[in-house]
Backbone as XML, in Angstrom:
<?xml version="1.0"?>
<chain id="A" units="angstrom">
  <residue number="1" name="UNK">
    <atom name="N" x="21.912" y="-7.827" z="170.813"/>
    <atom name="CA" x="20.536" y="-8.236" z="170.706"/>
    <atom name="C" x="19.859" y="-7.483" z="169.556"/>
  </residue>
  <residue number="2" name="UNK">
    <atom name="N" x="20.119" y="-6.177" z="169.470"/>
    <atom name="CA" x="19.519" y="-5.376" z="168.407"/>
    <atom name="C" x="20.069" y="-5.805" z="167.055"/>
  </residue>
  <residue number="3" name="UNK">
    <atom name="N" x="21.388" y="-6.074" z="167.005"/>
    <atom name="CA" x="21.985" y="-6.530" z="165.751"/>
    <atom name="C" x="21.383" y="-7.859" z="165.317"/>
  </residue>
  <residue number="4" name="UNK">
    <atom name="N" x="21.130" y="-8.731" z="166.275"/>
    <atom name="CA" x="20.528" y="-10.020" z="165.965"/>
    <atom name="C" x="19.145" y="-9.873" z="165.369"/>
  </residue>
  <residue number="5" name="UNK">
    <atom name="N" x="18.387" y="-8.887" z="165.854"/>
    <atom name="CA" x="17.048" y="-8.662" z="165.305"/>
    <atom name="C" x="17.129" y="-8.032" z="163.920"/>
  </residue>
  <residue number="6" name="UNK">
    <atom name="N" x="18.067" y="-7.079" z="163.742"/>
    <atom name="CA" x="18.191" y="-6.415" z="162.448"/>
    <atom name="C" x="18.668" y="-7.377" z="161.371"/>
  </residue>
  <residue number="7" name="UNK">
    <atom name="N" x="19.664" y="-8.189" z="161.717"/>
    <atom name="CA" x="20.253" y="-9.097" z="160.740"/>
    <atom name="C" x="19.599" y="-10.474" z="160.751"/>
  </residue>
  <residue number="8" name="UNK">
    <atom name="N" x="18.595" y="-10.647" z="161.602"/>
    <atom name="CA" x="17.850" y="-11.908" z="161.735"/>
    <atom name="C" x="18.769" y="-13.078" z="162.057"/>
  </residue>
  <residue number="9" name="UNK">
    <atom name="N" x="19.702" y="-12.824" z="162.980"/>
    <atom name="CA" x="20.591" y="-13.882" z="163.458"/>
    <atom name="C" x="20.109" y="-14.283" z="164.842"/>
  </residue>
  <residue number="10" name="UNK">
    <atom name="N" x="19.629" y="-15.503" z="164.963"/>
    <atom name="CA" x="19.073" y="-15.977" z="166.221"/>
    <atom name="C" x="20.122" y="-16.058" z="167.314"/>
  </residue>
  <residue number="11" name="UNK">
    <atom name="N" x="21.326" y="-16.485" z="166.980"/>
    <atom name="CA" x="22.379" y="-16.625" z="167.987"/>
    <atom name="C" x="22.710" y="-15.276" z="168.626"/>
  </residue>
  <residue number="12" name="UNK">
    <atom name="N" x="22.845" y="-14.241" z="167.809"/>
    <atom name="CA" x="23.159" y="-12.911" z="168.330"/>
    <atom name="C" x="22.043" y="-12.387" z="169.217"/>
  </residue>
  <residue number="13" name="UNK">
    <atom name="N" x="20.802" y="-12.661" z="168.838"/>
    <atom name="CA" x="19.669" y="-12.216" z="169.646"/>
    <atom name="C" x="19.677" y="-12.883" z="171.015"/>
  </residue>
  <residue number="14" name="UNK">
    <atom name="N" x="19.823" y="-14.203" z="171.052"/>
    <atom name="CA" x="19.797" y="-14.929" z="172.326"/>
    <atom name="C" x="21.006" y="-14.590" z="173.185"/>
  </residue>
  <residue number="15" name="UNK">
    <atom name="N" x="22.136" y="-14.359" z="172.536"/>
    <atom name="CA" x="23.333" y="-13.965" z="173.277"/>
    <atom name="C" x="23.111" y="-12.601" z="173.933"/>
  </residue>
  <residue number="16" name="UNK">
    <atom name="N" x="22.558" y="-11.666" z="173.202"/>
    <atom name="CA" x="22.271" y="-10.339" z="173.748"/>
    <atom name="C" x="21.233" y="-10.384" z="174.849"/>
  </residue>
  <residue number="17" name="UNK">
    <atom name="N" x="20.201" y="-11.182" z="174.661"/>
    <atom name="CA" x="19.164" y="-11.315" z="175.687"/>
    <atom name="C" x="19.734" y="-11.941" z="176.952"/>
  </residue>
  <residue number="18" name="UNK">
    <atom name="N" x="20.591" y="-12.940" z="176.781"/>
    <atom name="CA" x="21.219" y="-13.577" z="177.941"/>
    <atom name="C" x="22.107" y="-12.612" z="178.708"/>
  </residue>
  <residue number="19" name="UNK">
    <atom name="N" x="22.881" y="-11.813" z="177.979"/>
    <atom name="CA" x="23.738" y="-10.824" z="178.637"/>
    <atom name="C" x="22.913" y="-9.732" z="179.308"/>
  </residue>
  <residue number="20" name="UNK">
    <atom name="N" x="21.759" y="-9.416" z="178.730"/>
    <atom name="CA" x="20.877" y="-8.420" z="179.335"/>
    <atom name="C" x="20.270" y="-8.935" z="180.638"/>
  </residue>
  <residue number="21" name="UNK">
    <atom name="N" x="19.901" y="-10.208" z="180.663"/>
    <atom name="CA" x="19.258" y="-10.789" z="181.844"/>
    <atom name="C" x="20.244" y="-11.279" z="182.893"/>
  </residue>
  <residue number="22" name="UNK">
    <atom name="N" x="21.515" y="-11.378" z="182.549"/>
    <atom name="CA" x="22.511" y="-11.921" z="183.471"/>
    <atom name="C" x="22.560" y="-11.203" z="184.823"/>
  </residue>
  <residue number="23" name="UNK">
    <atom name="N" x="22.604" y="-9.867" z="184.890"/>
    <atom name="CA" x="22.642" y="-9.222" z="186.213"/>
    <atom name="C" x="21.401" y="-9.516" z="187.053"/>
  </residue>
  <residue number="24" name="UNK">
    <atom name="N" x="20.263" y="-9.622" z="186.409"/>
    <atom name="CA" x="19.022" y="-9.916" z="187.136"/>
    <atom name="C" x="19.051" y="-11.340" z="187.663"/>
  </residue>
  <residue number="25" name="UNK">
    <atom name="N" x="19.490" y="-12.265" z="186.835"/>
    <atom name="CA" x="19.536" y="-13.664" z="187.261"/>
    <atom name="C" x="20.566" y="-13.885" z="188.363"/>
  </residue>
  <residue number="26" name="UNK">
    <atom name="N" x="21.670" y="-13.153" z="188.328"/>
    <atom name="CA" x="22.679" y="-13.291" z="189.375"/>
    <atom name="C" x="22.213" y="-12.690" z="190.701"/>
  </residue>
  <residue number="27" name="UNK">
    <atom name="N" x="21.255" y="-11.785" z="190.661"/>
    <atom name="CA" x="20.743" y="-11.180" z="191.895"/>
    <atom name="C" x="19.720" y="-12.076" z="192.584"/>
  </residue>
  <residue number="28" name="UNK">
    <atom name="N" x="19.104" y="-12.990" z="191.871"/>
    <atom name="CA" x="18.058" y="-13.839" z="192.464"/>
    <atom name="C" x="18.553" y="-14.694" z="193.627"/>
  </residue>
  <residue number="29" name="UNK">
    <atom name="N" x="19.703" y="-15.377" z="193.525"/>
    <atom name="CA" x="20.162" y="-16.139" z="194.696"/>
    <atom name="C" x="20.397" y="-15.257" z="195.917"/>
  </residue>
  <residue number="30" name="UNK">
    <atom name="N" x="20.893" y="-14.058" z="195.706"/>
    <atom name="CA" x="21.109" y="-13.148" z="196.835"/>
    <atom name="C" x="19.784" y="-12.778" z="197.484"/>
  </residue>
  <residue number="31" name="UNK">
    <atom name="N" x="18.760" y="-12.574" z="196.683"/>
    <atom name="CA" x="17.448" y="-12.248" z="197.245"/>
    <atom name="C" x="16.876" y="-13.410" z="198.041"/>
  </residue>
  <residue number="32" name="UNK">
    <atom name="N" x="16.974" y="-14.614" z="197.499"/>
    <atom name="CA" x="16.430" y="-15.777" z="198.200"/>
    <atom name="C" x="17.209" y="-16.069" z="199.479"/>
  </residue>
  <residue number="33" name="UNK">
    <atom name="N" x="18.532" y="-15.970" z="199.420"/>
    <atom name="CA" x="19.339" y="-16.229" z="200.611"/>
    <atom name="C" x="19.119" y="-15.165" z="201.682"/>
  </residue>
  <residue number="34" name="UNK">
    <atom name="N" x="18.951" y="-13.917" z="201.283"/>
    <atom name="CA" x="18.709" y="-12.874" z="202.278"/>
    <atom name="C" x="17.335" y="-13.041" z="202.914"/>
  </residue>
  <residue number="35" name="UNK">
    <atom name="N" x="16.383" y="-13.591" z="202.188"/>
    <atom name="CA" x="15.082" y="-13.901" z="202.784"/>
    <atom name="C" x="15.192" y="-14.987" z="203.832"/>
  </residue>
  <residue number="36" name="UNK">
    <atom name="N" x="16.097" y="-15.917" z="203.635"/>
    <atom name="CA" x="16.324" y="-16.987" z="204.612"/>
    <atom name="C" x="16.931" y="-16.434" z="205.893"/>
  </residue>
  <residue number="37" name="UNK">
    <atom name="N" x="17.663" y="-15.338" z="205.799"/>
    <atom name="CA" x="18.286" y="-14.732" z="206.975"/>
    <atom name="C" x="17.260" y="-14.136" z="207.937"/>
  </residue>
  <residue number="38" name="UNK">
    <atom name="N" x="16.048" y="-13.907" z="207.489"/>
    <atom name="CA" x="15.009" y="-13.346" z="208.353"/>
    <atom name="C" x="14.499" y="-14.368" z="209.363"/>
  </residue>
  <residue number="39" name="UNK">
    <atom name="N" x="14.830" y="-15.616" z="209.181"/>
    <atom name="CA" x="14.416" y="-16.661" z="210.111"/>
    <atom name="C" x="15.062" y="-16.432" z="211.477"/>
  </residue>
  <residue number="40" name="UNK">
    <atom name="N" x="14.307" y="-16.687" z="212.544"/>
    <atom name="CA" x="14.804" y="-16.424" z="213.902"/>
    <atom name="C" x="15.780" y="-17.482" z="214.399"/>
  </residue>
  <residue number="41" name="UNK">
    <atom name="N" x="15.585" y="-18.710" z="214.032"/>
    <atom name="CA" x="16.424" y="-19.789" z="214.567"/>
    <atom name="C" x="17.476" y="-20.225" z="213.546"/>
  </residue>
  <residue number="42" name="UNK">
    <atom name="N" x="18.366" y="-19.315" z="213.233"/>
    <atom name="CA" x="19.443" y="-19.605" z="212.295"/>
    <atom name="C" x="20.772" y="-19.387" z="213.028"/>
  </residue>
  <residue number="43" name="UNK">
    <atom name="N" x="21.692" y="-20.282" z="212.830"/>
    <atom name="CA" x="22.963" y="-20.209" z="213.551"/>
    <atom name="C" x="23.848" y="-19.097" z="212.981"/>
  </residue>
  <residue number="44" name="UNK">
    <atom name="N" x="24.712" y="-18.517" z="213.801"/>
    <atom name="CA" x="25.622" y="-17.466" z="213.314"/>
    <atom name="C" x="26.552" y="-17.952" z="212.201"/>
  </residue>
  <residue number="45" name="UNK">
    <atom name="N" x="26.956" y="-19.219" z="212.253"/>
    <atom name="CA" x="27.805" y="-19.761" z="211.198"/>
    <atom name="C" x="27.059" y="-19.776" z="209.867"/>
  </residue>
  <residue number="46" name="UNK">
    <atom name="N" x="25.790" y="-20.154" z="209.917"/>
    <atom name="CA" x="24.986" y="-20.179" z="208.693"/>
    <atom name="C" x="24.811" y="-18.759" z="208.142"/>
  </residue>
  <residue number="47" name="UNK">
    <atom name="N" x="24.677" y="-17.782" z="209.015"/>
    <atom name="CA" x="24.571" y="-16.386" z="208.579"/>
    <atom name="C" x="25.841" y="-15.974" z="207.841"/>
  </residue>
  <residue number="48" name="UNK">
    <atom name="N" x="27.003" y="-16.359" z="208.360"/>
    <atom name="CA" x="28.269" y="-16.020" z="207.706"/>
    <atom name="C" x="28.404" y="-16.712" z="206.357"/>
  </residue>
  <residue number="49" name="UNK">
    <atom name="N" x="27.980" y="-17.949" z="206.276"/>
    <atom name="CA" x="28.058" y="-18.688" z="205.006"/>
    <atom name="C" x="27.157" y="-18.042" z="203.963"/>
  </residue>
  <residue number="50" name="UNK">
    <atom name="N" x="25.936" y="-17.710" z="204.366"/>
    <atom name="CA" x="24.996" y="-17.076" z="203.434"/>
    <atom name="C" x="25.519" y="-15.708" z="203.009"/>
  </residue>
  <residue number="51" name="UNK">
    <atom name="N" x="26.050" y="-14.941" z="203.958"/>
    <atom name="CA" x="26.602" y="-13.621" z="203.622"/>
    <atom name="C" x="27.768" y="-13.752" z="202.644"/>
  </residue>
  <residue number="52" name="UNK">
    <atom name="N" x="28.589" y="-14.790" z="202.811"/>
    <atom name="CA" x="29.699" y="-15.009" z="201.883"/>
    <atom name="C" x="29.179" y="-15.258" z="200.474"/>
  </residue>
  <residue number="53" name="UNK">
    <atom name="N" x="28.158" y="-16.103" z="200.342"/>
    <atom name="CA" x="27.635" y="-16.398" z="199.011"/>
    <atom name="C" x="26.948" y="-15.189" z="198.390"/>
  </residue>
  <residue number="54" name="UNK">
    <atom name="N" x="26.297" y="-14.374" z="199.221"/>
    <atom name="CA" x="25.663" y="-13.168" z="198.694"/>
    <atom name="C" x="26.723" y="-12.213" z="198.142"/>
  </residue>
  <residue number="55" name="UNK">
    <atom name="N" x="27.852" y="-12.100" z="198.844"/>
    <atom name="CA" x="28.901" y="-11.188" z="198.398"/>
    <atom name="C" x="29.769" y="-11.788" z="197.289"/>
  </residue>
  <residue number="56" name="UNK">
    <atom name="N" x="29.846" y="-13.100" z="197.195"/>
    <atom name="CA" x="30.717" y="-13.745" z="196.207"/>
    <atom name="C" x="30.115" y="-13.731" z="194.809"/>
  </residue>
  <residue number="57" name="UNK">
    <atom name="N" x="28.797" y="-13.726" z="194.722"/>
    <atom name="CA" x="28.137" y="-13.716" z="193.420"/>
    <atom name="C" x="27.948" y="-12.256" z="193.006"/>
  </residue>
  <residue number="58" name="UNK">
    <atom name="N" x="28.618" y="-11.796" z="191.956"/>
    <atom name="CA" x="28.467" y="-10.391" z="191.565"/>
    <atom name="C" x="27.044" y="-10.113" z="191.095"/>
  </residue>
  <residue number="59" name="UNK">
    <atom name="N" x="26.454" y="-9.087" z="191.650"/>
    <atom name="CA" x="25.105" y="-8.713" z="191.239"/>
    <atom name="C" x="24.873" y="-7.240" z="191.524"/>
  </residue>
  <residue number="60" name="UNK">
    <atom name="N" x="23.772" y="-6.734" z="191.044"/>
    <atom name="CA" x="23.471" y="-5.308" z="191.142"/>
    <atom name="C" x="23.127" y="-4.892" z="192.568"/>
  </residue>
  <residue number="61" name="UNK">
    <atom name="N" x="22.781" y="-5.833" z="193.421"/>
    <atom name="CA" x="22.376" y="-5.509" z="194.786"/>
    <atom name="C" x="23.572" y="-5.125" z="195.647"/>
  </residue>
  <residue number="62" name="UNK">
    <atom name="N" x="24.710" y="-5.772" z="195.466"/>
    <atom name="CA" x="25.855" y="-5.550" z="196.348"/>
    <atom name="C" x="26.929" y="-4.648" z="195.733"/>
  </residue>
  <residue number="63" name="UNK">
    <atom name="N" x="26.638" y="-3.993" z="194.633"/>
    <atom name="CA" x="27.631" y="-3.119" z="194.012"/>
    <atom name="C" x="27.805" y="-1.854" z="194.865"/>
  </residue>
  <residue number="64" name="UNK">
    <atom name="N" x="29.036" y="-1.365" z="194.924"/>
    <atom name="CA" x="29.298" y="-0.161" z="195.711"/>
    <atom name="C" x="28.608" y="1.035" z="195.063"/>
  </residue>
  <residue number="65" name="UNK">
    <atom name="N" x="27.927" y="1.815" z="195.857"/>
    <atom name="CA" x="27.193" y="2.963" z="195.337"/>
    <atom name="C" x="25.755" y="2.623" z="195.009"/>
  </residue>
  <residue number="66" name="UNK">
    <atom name="N" x="25.420" y="1.352" z="195.015"/>
    <atom name="CA" x="24.048" y="0.939" z="194.748"/>
    <atom name="C" x="23.728" y="0.897" z="193.268"/>
  </residue>
  <residue number="67" name="UNK">
    <atom name="N" x="22.491" y="0.607" z="192.994"/>
    <atom name="CA" x="22.068" y="0.473" z="191.606"/>
    <atom name="C" x="22.103" y="1.806" z="190.866"/>
  </residue>
  <residue number="68" name="UNK">
    <atom name="N" x="22.066" y="2.915" z="191.596"/>
    <atom name="CA" x="22.138" y="4.232" z="190.957"/>
    <atom name="C" x="23.450" y="4.380" z="190.186"/>
  </residue>
  <residue number="69" name="UNK">
    <atom name="N" x="24.546" y="3.882" z="190.760"/>
    <atom name="CA" x="25.843" y="4.001" z="190.085"/>
    <atom name="C" x="25.911" y="3.115" z="188.840"/>
  </residue>
  <residue number="70" name="UNK">
    <atom name="N" x="25.219" y="2.006" z="188.869"/>
    <atom name="CA" x="25.170" y="1.152" z="187.679"/>
    <atom name="C" x="24.442" y="1.882" z="186.559"/>
  </residue>
  <residue number="71" name="UNK">
    <atom name="N" x="23.315" y="2.515" z="186.899"/>
    <atom name="CA" x="22.574" y="3.273" z="185.891"/>
    <atom name="C" x="23.380" y="4.474" z="185.400"/>
  </residue>
  <residue number="72" name="UNK">
    <atom name="N" x="24.112" y="5.119" z="186.299"/>
    <atom name="CA" x="24.947" y="6.250" z="185.897"/>
    <atom name="C" x="26.037" y="5.794" z="184.925"/>
  </residue>
  <residue number="73" name="UNK">
    <atom name="N" x="26.652" y="4.661" z="185.218"/>
    <atom name="CA" x="27.650" y="4.112" z="184.302"/>
    <atom name="C" x="27.055" y="3.774" z="182.947"/>
  </residue>
  <residue number="74" name="UNK">
    <atom name="N" x="25.838" y="3.256" z="182.953"/>
    <atom name="CA" x="25.147" y="2.942" z="181.701"/>
    <atom name="C" x="24.890" y="4.211" z="180.894"/>
  </residue>
  <residue number="75" name="UNK">
    <atom name="N" x="24.413" y="5.257" z="181.564"/>
    <atom name="CA" x="24.172" y="6.517" z="180.861"/>
    <atom name="C" x="25.470" y="7.150" z="180.367"/>
  </residue>
  <residue number="76" name="UNK">
    <atom name="N" x="26.538" y="7.043" z="181.148"/>
    <atom name="CA" x="27.828" y="7.561" z="180.686"/>
    <atom name="C" x="28.290" y="6.815" z="179.440"/>
  </residue>
  <residue number="77" name="UNK">
    <atom name="N" x="28.030" y="5.524" z="179.377"/>
    <atom name="CA" x="28.417" y="4.767" z="178.186"/>
    <atom name="C" x="27.554" y="5.170" z="176.989"/>
  </residue>
  <residue number="78" name="UNK">
    <atom name="N" x="26.262" y="5.325" z="177.216"/>
    <atom name="CA" x="25.369" y="5.716" z="176.118"/>
    <atom name="C" x="25.779" y="7.075" z="175.553"/>
  </residue>
  <residue number="79" name="UNK">
    <atom name="N" x="26.144" y="8.006" z="176.435"/>
    <atom name="CA" x="26.529" y="9.353" z="176.011"/>
    <atom name="C" x="28.042" y="9.525" z="175.938"/>
  </residue>
  <residue number="80" name="UNK">
    <atom name="N" x="28.776" y="8.467" z="175.634"/>
    <atom name="CA" x="30.238" y="8.523" z="175.663"/>
    <atom name="C" x="30.818" y="9.510" z="174.662"/>
  </residue>
  <residue number="81" name="UNK">
    <atom name="N" x="30.104" y="9.847" z="173.631"/>
    <atom name="CA" x="30.601" y="10.804" z="172.642"/>
    <atom name="C" x="29.989" y="12.197" z="172.827"/>
  </residue>
  <residue number="82" name="UNK">
    <atom name="N" x="29.167" y="12.354" z="173.851"/>
    <atom name="CA" x="28.484" y="13.624" z="174.099"/>
    <atom name="C" x="28.765" y="14.073" z="175.536"/>
  </residue>
  <residue number="83" name="UNK">
    <atom name="N" x="29.825" y="14.826" z="175.702"/>
    <atom name="CA" x="30.281" y="15.231" z="177.039"/>
    <atom name="C" x="29.224" y="16.060" z="177.765"/>
  </residue>
  <residue number="84" name="UNK">
    <atom name="N" x="28.546" y="16.952" z="177.066"/>
    <atom name="CA" x="27.523" y="17.795" z="177.704"/>
    <atom name="C" x="26.383" y="16.926" z="178.229"/>
  </residue>
  <residue number="85" name="UNK">
    <atom name="N" x="25.982" y="15.925" z="177.473"/>
    <atom name="CA" x="24.913" y="15.029" z="177.929"/>
    <atom name="C" x="25.346" y="14.256" z="179.172"/>
  </residue>
  <residue number="86" name="UNK">
    <atom name="N" x="26.613" y="13.899" z="179.251"/>
    <atom name="CA" x="27.113" y="13.226" z="180.455"/>
    <atom name="C" x="27.026" y="14.147" z="181.664"/>
  </residue>
  <residue number="87" name="UNK">
    <atom name="N" x="27.391" y="15.404" z="181.471"/>
    <atom name="CA" x="27.328" y="16.354" z="182.583"/>
    <atom name="C" x="25.884" y="16.614" z="183.002"/>
  </residue>
  <residue number="88" name="UNK">
    <atom name="N" x="25.000" y="16.697" z="182.022"/>
    <atom name="CA" x="23.583" y="16.904" z="182.324"/>
    <atom name="C" x="23.010" y="15.680" z="183.032"/>
  </residue>
  <residue number="89" name="UNK">
    <atom name="N" x="23.479" y="14.506" z="182.705"/>
    <atom name="CA" x="23.028" y="13.287" z="183.377"/>
    <atom name="C" x="23.548" y="13.220" z="184.806"/>
  </residue>
  <residue number="90" name="UNK">
    <atom name="N" x="24.776" y="13.618" z="185.013"/>
    <atom name="CA" x="25.389" y="13.540" z="186.340"/>
    <atom name="C" x="24.709" y="14.464" z="187.349"/>
  </residue>
  <residue number="91" name="UNK">
    <atom name="N" x="24.272" y="15.622" z="186.907"/>
    <atom name="CA" x="23.692" y="16.601" z="187.823"/>
    <atom name="C" x="22.398" y="16.111" z="188.478"/>
  </residue>
  <residue number="92" name="UNK">
    <atom name="N" x="21.398" y="15.626" z="187.737"/>
    <atom name="CA" x="20.193" y="15.134" z="188.424"/>
    <atom name="C" x="20.440" y="13.870" z="189.249"/>
  </residue>
  <residue number="93" name="UNK">
    <atom name="N" x="21.391" y="13.049" z="188.817"/>
    <atom name="CA" x="21.711" y="11.859" z="189.614"/>
    <atom name="C" x="22.297" y="12.284" z="190.953"/>
  </residue>
  <residue number="94" name="UNK">
    <atom name="N" x="23.165" y="13.289" z="190.943"/>
    <atom name="CA" x="23.726" y="13.802" z="192.196"/>
    <atom name="C" x="22.636" y="14.398" z="193.074"/>
  </residue>
  <residue number="95" name="UNK">
    <atom name="N" x="21.714" y="15.111" z="192.467"/>
    <atom name="CA" x="20.592" y="15.677" z="193.221"/>
    <atom name="C" x="19.731" y="14.574" z="193.823"/>
  </residue>
  <residue number="96" name="UNK">
    <atom name="N" x="19.468" y="13.528" z="193.046"/>
    <atom name="CA" x="18.681" y="12.394" z="193.541"/>
    <atom name="C" x="19.374" y="11.719" z="194.722"/>
  </residue>
  <residue number="97" name="UNK">
    <atom name="N" x="20.685" y="11.517" z="194.608"/>
    <atom name="CA" x="21.444" y="10.883" z="195.690"/>
    <atom name="C" x="21.399" y="11.753" z="196.940"/>
  </residue>
  <residue number="98" name="UNK">
    <atom name="N" x="21.499" y="13.069" z="196.771"/>
    <atom name="CA" x="21.438" y="13.967" z="197.924"/>
    <atom name="C" x="20.056" y="13.936" z="198.575"/>
  </residue>
  <residue number="99" name="UNK">
    <atom name="N" x="19.010" y="13.937" z="197.772"/>
    <atom name="CA" x="17.655" y="13.944" z="198.329"/>
    <atom name="C" x="17.310" y="12.639" z="199.030"/>
  </residue>
  <residue number="100" name="UNK">
    <atom name="N" x="17.865" y="11.534" z="198.565"/>
    <atom name="CA" x="17.571" y="10.253" z="199.210"/>
    <atom name="C" x="18.388" y="10.033" z="200.468"/>
  </residue>
  <residue number="101" name="UNK">
    <atom name="N" x="19.598" y="10.613" z="200.544"/>
    <atom name="CA" x="20.436" y="10.460" z="201.736"/>
    <atom name="C" x="21.327" y="11.692" z="201.892"/>
  </residue>
  <residue number="102" name="UNK">
    <atom name="N" x="20.825" y="12.734" z="202.564"/>
    <atom name="CA" x="21.609" y="13.969" z="202.706"/>
    <atom name="C" x="22.875" y="13.811" z="203.546"/>
  </residue>
  <residue number="103" name="UNK">
    <atom name="N" x="22.969" y="12.755" z="204.340"/>
    <atom name="CA" x="24.162" y="12.562" z="205.168"/>
    <atom name="C" x="25.314" y="11.928" z="204.396"/>
  </residue>
  <residue number="104" name="UNK">
    <atom name="N" x="25.035" y="11.391" z="203.232"/>
    <atom name="CA" x="26.068" y="10.759" z="202.416"/>
    <atom name="C" x="26.887" y="11.827" z="201.688"/>
  </residue>
  <residue number="105" name="UNK">
    <atom name="N" x="28.129" y="11.498" z="201.400"/>
    <atom name="CA" x="28.974" y="12.426" z="200.649"/>
    <atom name="C" x="28.971" y="12.110" z="199.152"/>
  </residue>
  <residue number="106" name="UNK">
    <atom name="N" x="28.221" y="11.108" z="198.748"/>
    <atom name="CA" x="28.201" y="10.695" z="197.347"/>
    <atom name="C" x="27.638" y="11.787" z="196.440"/>
  </residue>
  <residue number="107" name="UNK">
    <atom name="N" x="26.820" y="12.683" z="196.987"/>
    <atom name="CA" x="26.242" y="13.753" z="196.179"/>
    <atom name="C" x="27.313" y="14.690" z="195.632"/>
  </residue>
  <residue number="108" name="UNK">
    <atom name="N" x="28.490" y="14.694" z="196.248"/>
    <atom name="CA" x="29.551" y="15.598" z="195.808"/>
    <atom name="C" x="30.124" y="15.226" z="194.449"/>
  </residue>
  <residue number="109" name="UNK">
    <atom name="N" x="29.658" y="14.126" z="193.889"/>
    <atom name="CA" x="30.115" y="13.766" z="192.549"/>
    <atom name="C" x="29.677" y="14.807" z="191.530"/>
  </residue>
  <residue number="110" name="UNK">
    <atom name="N" x="28.756" y="15.691" z="191.904"/>
    <atom name="CA" x="28.350" y="16.761" z="191.001"/>
    <atom name="C" x="29.536" y="17.665" z="190.662"/>
  </residue>
  <residue number="111" name="UNK">
    <atom name="N" x="30.515" y="17.745" z="191.557"/>
    <atom name="CA" x="31.687" y="18.577" z="191.293"/>
    <atom name="C" x="32.603" y="17.966" z="190.232"/>
  </residue>
  <residue number="112" name="UNK">
    <atom name="N" x="32.363" y="16.744" z="189.837"/>
    <atom name="CA" x="33.124" y="16.138" z="188.738"/>
    <atom name="C" x="32.763" y="16.772" z="187.404"/>
  </residue>
  <residue number="113" name="UNK">
    <atom name="N" x="31.694" y="17.550" z="187.379"/>
    <atom name="CA" x="31.300" y="18.244" z="186.153"/>
    <atom name="C" x="32.388" y="19.234" z="185.730"/>
  </residue>
  <residue number="114" name="UNK">
    <atom name="N" x="33.084" y="19.817" z="186.691"/>
    <atom name="CA" x="34.110" y="20.828" z="186.379"/>
    <atom name="C" x="35.244" y="20.230" z="185.539"/>
  </residue>
  <residue number="115" name="UNK">
    <atom name="N" x="35.923" y="19.150" z="185.992"/>
    <atom name="CA" x="36.962" y="18.593" z="185.113"/>
    <atom name="C" x="36.391" y="17.967" z="183.841"/>
  </residue>
  <residue number="116" name="UNK">
    <atom name="N" x="35.151" y="17.477" z="183.906"/>
    <atom name="CA" x="34.542" y="16.927" z="182.687"/>
    <atom name="C" x="34.381" y="18.030" z="181.640"/>
  </residue>
  <residue number="117" name="UNK">
    <atom name="N" x="34.025" y="19.219" z="182.083"/>
    <atom name="CA" x="33.831" y="20.340" z="181.167"/>
    <atom name="C" x="35.144" y="20.749" z="180.499"/>
  </residue>
  <residue number="118" name="UNK">
    <atom name="N" x="36.224" y="20.746" z="181.269"/>
    <atom name="CA" x="37.507" y="21.201" z="180.741"/>
    <atom name="C" x="38.290" y="20.113" z="180.013"/>
  </residue>
  <residue number="119" name="UNK">
    <atom name="N" x="37.835" y="18.875" z="180.053"/>
    <atom name="CA" x="38.560" y="17.792" z="179.382"/>
    <atom name="C" x="38.424" y="17.949" z="177.874"/>
  </residue>
  <residue number="120" name="UNK">
    <atom name="N" x="39.561" y="17.931" z="177.178"/>
    <atom name="CA" x="39.540" y="18.138" z="175.728"/>
    <atom name="C" x="39.772" y="16.859" z="174.933"/>
  </residue>
  <residue number="121" name="UNK">
    <atom name="N" x="39.851" y="15.724" z="175.596"/>
    <atom name="CA" x="40.002" y="14.458" z="174.900"/>
    <atom name="C" x="41.427" y="14.074" z="174.586"/>
  </residue>
  <residue number="122" name="UNK">
    <atom name="N" x="42.392" y="14.896" z="174.968"/>
    <atom name="CA" x="43.792" y="14.598" z="174.683"/>
    <atom name="C" x="44.469" y="13.986" z="175.898"/>
  </residue>
  <residue number="123" name="UNK">
    <atom name="N" x="45.550" y="13.240" z="175.620"/>
    <atom name="CA" x="46.346" y="12.675" z="176.703"/>
    <atom name="C" x="47.090" y="13.782" z="177.425"/>
  </residue>
  <residue number="124" name="UNK">
    <atom name="N" x="47.213" y="13.622" z="178.727"/>
    <atom name="CA" x="47.941" y="14.601" z="179.528"/>
    <atom name="C" x="49.414" y="14.216" z="179.544"/>
  </residue>
  <residue number="125" name="UNK">
    <atom name="N" x="50.281" y="15.163" z="179.225"/>
    <atom name="CA" x="51.725" y="14.936" z="179.253"/>
    <atom name="C" x="52.266" y="15.610" z="180.502"/>
  </residue>
  <residue number="126" name="UNK">
    <atom name="N" x="52.911" y="14.823" z="181.338"/>
    <atom name="CA" x="53.443" y="15.364" z="182.594"/>
    <atom name="C" x="54.907" y="15.665" z="182.450"/>
  </residue>
</chain>
């Protein structure tokens, strides 16, 4: 999208915008279908069908780890050449996950900072 704006290529801009909006647009059917599940007089078979469609369409709502992990992956990609920035990003995300749900074990991802620190970018030979 940015390249399309810099080089004034309309196709690249619209392609980038479409890819940017794709996760949001794919989440909309899941939101509408889950709203239908709040109805009291819905058959159990219909609940299973709706649940299948919600899980079959990939979107940010049903990703494992929640939307926080999607944002963490995005930040890891942005800082892919800056290992220290990745470690600094991981620490507050782990703290946030712990503060929002102390019973979850997902906060322990903060300990991944240790191997990240010692990684030198070379292949491991066993």
